[in-house]
KEKE-3310 file (N, C-alpha, C; in steps of 0.2 Angstrom, whole numbers, plus 5000, padded with zeros to 4 digits):
npx = (5746:5763:5771:5780:5792:5794:5797:5808:5817:5818:5823:5836:5841:5842:5851:5863:5865:5867:5878:5888:5889:5894:5906:5913:5914:5922:5934:5936:5942:5956:5966:5968:5974:5988:5988:5979:5986:5998:5992:5986:5997:6001:6007:6006:6001:5994:5982:5978:5975:5964:5955:5952:5948:5935:5926:5915:5919:5928:5935:5928:5920:5907:5907:5917:5911:5900:5907:5911:5900:5897:5896:5883:5875:5877:5872:5860:5856:5859:5848:5837:5838:5837:5822)
npy = (5557:5555:5562:5555:5563:5570:5559:5553:5564:5565:5552:5554:5564:5557:5547:5553:5560:5549:5543:5553:5553:5539:5540:5550:5544:5534:5540:5547:5538:5535:5544:5540:5528:5525:5526:5516:5505:5505:5503:5490:5483:5480:5480:5496:5494:5483:5488:5498:5490:5482:5492:5496:5484:5482:5490:5490:5487:5488:5476:5468:5453:5451:5460:5454:5443:5447:5453:5442:5439:5447:5463:5467:5458:5461:5474:5472:5465:5474:5483:5475:5473:5485:5488)
npz = (5290:5286:5272:5258:5255:5266:5275:5269:5270:5284:5286:5280:5288:5300:5297:5293:5306:5314:5308:5310:5324:5326:5319:5327:5339:5337:5334:5346:5354:5350:5354:5367:5366:5368:5383:5386:5380:5388:5401:5399:5396:5384:5367:5357:5344:5345:5352:5344:5333:5338:5340:5327:5322:5327:5321:5309:5291:5276:5278:5285:5291:5285:5275:5267:5263:5255:5245:5238:5232:5222:5214:5209:5215:5228:5230:5228:5239:5249:5246:5247:5262:5266:5265)
capx = (5751:5769:5773:5786:5797:5796:5799:5815:5821:5820:5828:5843:5844:5844:5857:5868:5867:5870:5885:5892:5891:5898:5913:5916:5915:5928:5940:5938:5947:5963:5971:5969:5977:5994:5987:5976:5991:6002:5988:5985:6003:6001:6009:6001:5998:5988:5976:5975:5972:5958:5950:5950:5944:5928:5922:5914:5923:5929:5938:5925:5918:5901:5909:5921:5906:5897:5912:5911:5893:5898:5893:5876:5870:5877:5869:5852:5856:5858:5842:5833:5838:5833:5815)
capy = (5552:5558:5561:5552:5568:5572:5553:5553:5570:5563:5546:5556:5567:5552:5543:5558:5561:5543:5542:5558:5550:5534:5543:5554:5539:5529:5544:5549:5532:5535:5548:5537:5521:5524:5525:5510:5500:5504:5500:5483:5480:5477:5485:5500:5492:5479:5492:5500:5485:5480:5498:5496:5478:5482:5494:5486:5491:5483:5470:5464:5446:5452:5464:5449:5438:5451:5454:5435:5438:5451:5469:5468:5454:5464:5480:5470:5462:5481:5486:5471:5474:5492:5488)
capz = (5287:5284:5265:5256:5254:5273:5277:5266:5273:5291:5286:5278:5294:5306:5295:5294:5313:5316:5305:5314:5331:5326:5318:5332:5345:5335:5333:5352:5357:5347:5358:5373:5364:5371:5390:5386:5379:5394:5407:5398:5396:5377:5361:5355:5338:5346:5354:5337:5329:5341:5338:5319:5321:5330:5317:5302:5286:5270:5279:5290:5288:5282:5268:5263:5260:5250:5239:5235:5229:5216:5214:5208:5220:5235:5229:5228:5246:5253:5244:5251:5268:5268:5265)
cpx = (5757:5770:5779:5792:5799:5799:5807:5819:5823:5824:5836:5845:5846:5850:5863:5870:5870:5878:5891:5893:5895:5906:5917:5917:5921:5934:5942:5943:5954:5967:5972:5972:5984:5993:5983:5982:5996:5998:5986:5992:6004:6004:6005:5998:5992:5982:5973:5972:5964:5952:5947:5946:5937:5923:5921:5916:5923:5932:5934:5922:5912:5903:5912:5916:5902:5900:5912:5905:5893:5894:5886:5872:5872:5874:5861:5852:5855:5851:5837:5833:5835:5827:5813)
cpy = (5557:5557:5558:5556:5569:5566:5552:5558:5567:5557:5549:5560:5562:5548:5547:5559:5555:5541:5547:5555:5544:5535:5546:5549:5536:5533:5546:5543:5533:5539:5545:5530:5520:5523:5518:5504:5499:5501:5493:5480:5476:5482:5489:5498:5487:5483:5495:5496:5483:5485:5497:5489:5478:5486:5490:5491:5486:5477:5466:5458:5447:5455:5459:5444:5441:5452:5447:5435:5442:5458:5470:5464:5458:5471:5478:5467:5469:5483:5482:5472:5481:5492:5483)
cpz = (5285:5276:5264:5257:5262:5277:5274:5269:5281:5291:5284:5284:5300:5304:5296:5302:5315:5314:5309:5321:5331:5324:5323:5338:5344:5336:5340:5356:5355:5352:5365:5372:5368:5379:5391:5385:5386:5400:5405:5397:5389:5372:5359:5349:5339:5349:5348:5333:5331:5339:5332:5318:5322:5326:5310:5296:5280:5272:5284:5287:5283:5275:5264:5259:5254:5245:5235:5230:5222:5217:5214:5213:5227:5235:5230:5236:5250:5252:5248:5258:5271:5268:5269)
residu = (MET:ILE:SER:ARG:SER:HIS:ALA:PHE:THR:ALA:PHE:ILE:GLY:VAL:ALA:THR:PHE:SER:LYS:LEU:MET:LEU:ASN:THR:ALA:ARG:ARG:MET:VAL:TYR:PRO:PHE:ALA:PRO:ALA:LEU:ALA:ARG:GLY:LEU:GLY:VAL:PRO:LEU:THR:SER:VAL:CYS:ASN:PHE:ILE:ASP:ARG:ARG:GLN:PRO:GLY:PRO:GLY:SER:PRO:LYS:ALA:ARG:ARG:LEU:ASN:LYS:LEU:GLY:ARG:LYS:ASN:ALA:GLU:PHE:TRP:PHE:ILE:TYR:LYS:ALA:HIS)
# end
């Protein structure tokens, strides 16, 4: 059986690696945004807005719903979902 400290260390390692991969994948698209905009025949701002919109962040619908709950209830929700 894996001890709690090893499980926690593994979790932190996987979470860090996942976040690194997601951030890298997101940033790799931006240099190609002008080419995508030209190819699609849309303004560059539309492509950049689309790239931003598909990433979950403070403006995402789920985050807005949690903001309505309040800070403590949102923290409880995240802790509940983690277990």
